[in-house]
N, C-alpha and C positions, 0 to 999 in steps of 0.2 A: 641246154635248161629244158629239159621237159618236164610240162606239168601233169600230173598224175592225179590228184584229187586235189579238192576246194579247199582243206588243210596246206598244201602245197601252194596253192595258189596266194594262197593268205598269208603266208610264211613270205613266199619270194616278193608281195605287195609290201610287207611290215619290212621286207629288207629292203627293198626299192626305196619307202620314204624314209626309214630309217638312214639310210646313206647320203638321200637328199637334205634333210635336217641337219648333219653331220656338216656339210658339205657350206649350207648354209650359214651355220655357227661360226664356220670359219674365217668364209669370206666376211660376215659382219665382224669378228672380232678384232680381224686384218683389217676392215674401214676404220673400225670406232677407234683403234688403235694409231691408225696413219690422220685421224682426226684432230686426237686431243691434246691438248698439253702434256708434258712431264709430270708436271705439279697434278692436274687432273688424273691422268692415272696412277702416279702413285695412290691418290686418294681413293681410287676405286678397287686399284688392286688389293689395298687392304680388306676393304671391305670383303670383296670377293673371296680372299683367302680363309674369312671366317669358313664360308660353307664348303672351299674345296682343301684345304691344307695349304701348306705354302708353293708359291711357285718359284722358281729362278728369280736372283735379283739383277735385274738388266741394270739396275744403276751400277753396277759392278761392270759392266762392258761383258759378261758372261755370253748372255743372250739379247739380241735388238729386238727389244718390244716390239717393233714394225717390222719384224721380221714374219715370213710363214711361218718357220719352226714354231715362234713363241706361240703364235697362233694355233698352232694341233697340239703344241703343250697343253694350252688352257682350255681348249676345245676336250681333250681326253682326260684333263681333270673333274671336269665339270663330270662328264659322260659316268669316270669312277663314282662318283657321288649321285648320281640321278639313276641309272641304271638299277642299280638293289632297292631305291625309293619306289621306282616304278616296275619293277619286279615282285616284290613287298606287297602294292596296291593290285596286280593282278591276281596275284594268289589269294589276297581277300576274298577277293570279286568273283573269281570260282569257287571260292568255298561256301559264299552266299547262293552264287545260282546251282551248286550243287545240293544243296541241303532245300533249298528250295522247291530243286526237281524232285526229290525225294520226296519230299511234303505230296507233291500233286501226284506223284506214282503210287503211295499210301493211300489217296484217298480217291485215285482210281479205282485199287483193289478193292476199297472198301465197297465201294457203289457194286462192282461186280459181283462180292461178296452177296450184296444185300438183295440183290436181283436174281442169284442164285438162289440164296437161300426161299423168295417168295415166287420164284416159279415151281421149285420142290414143292412147297404146301398146298399153291394151288393145283397140283397137280395130284396129290393125297382127295382134294375132294371132288363127290360126283360132277359130272358134267354140267345138271340142271342147277349149282347151285355154284359154278366157279365163276363167275357174274359178281354177284354178290359178295363172294369171299375175295377177287381181285380189288374190291371198293374197299372192301373190309380191311385187308393187309397193306394195300396202299395208304390208306388213312394212319396205321397202324407204322408203318414205316415212316411216314412223311413227319407222325408226331416222335418219332424214338431218333431220327434225323435232327430233328430240331433239340429235341433235350441232349444229343452227343455233342451239337453247336454251343450250348448255351453250359453247358456243364463239364465237358469233357475236350474239347479242342484249345480252351486258353487254357488247360491244363500242360497238353501236348508242344504247342508253337510258340505259348504267351499272346497273352492280349491284345498286342498292335496288330500281331502277323495272323491271329485268329478272325479279329477285324475285315482283314482284308481277304481272308478266305473266304469267311462268311458273305462277303458281297459277292466274292468274284464265282465262288464253286458251287453256292447253295443259294442264290440268289433272293437273298432276305434283306 
């Protein structure tokens, strides 16, 4: 079981946690099934089947509800329902993170572009006037950045996201 990188470690840890969770779930169902009466079991099984689909009819003697096999089957049915839901949630989380990352990269690109333009403009000014030109360009870029955040950023990323970006990236 060689660990090559951080992603491999994370996947390995997720696998261990998943197996631990499944084991605890199976033992929990086994314990609960041994602890409750048939009437109570019937009641909870009906409600649980709304989420997981039909289970084997233990009343007919096909599967003993207090057996490990029944517990494994119940956990398997629950996993069949929960894993796709967890997958969808994870996909949505990753899409949101990717969109956020791309927005931040876009803002970094704009800053780099602005800095490059400012440096090129200052280079064209005679040496003795550069400090005055730098102050003038800084003021102009600050004003244009403010106008960009007020007028255009909301259109690009939405009102809520724009407010968050303005607070964190533009310190306003």
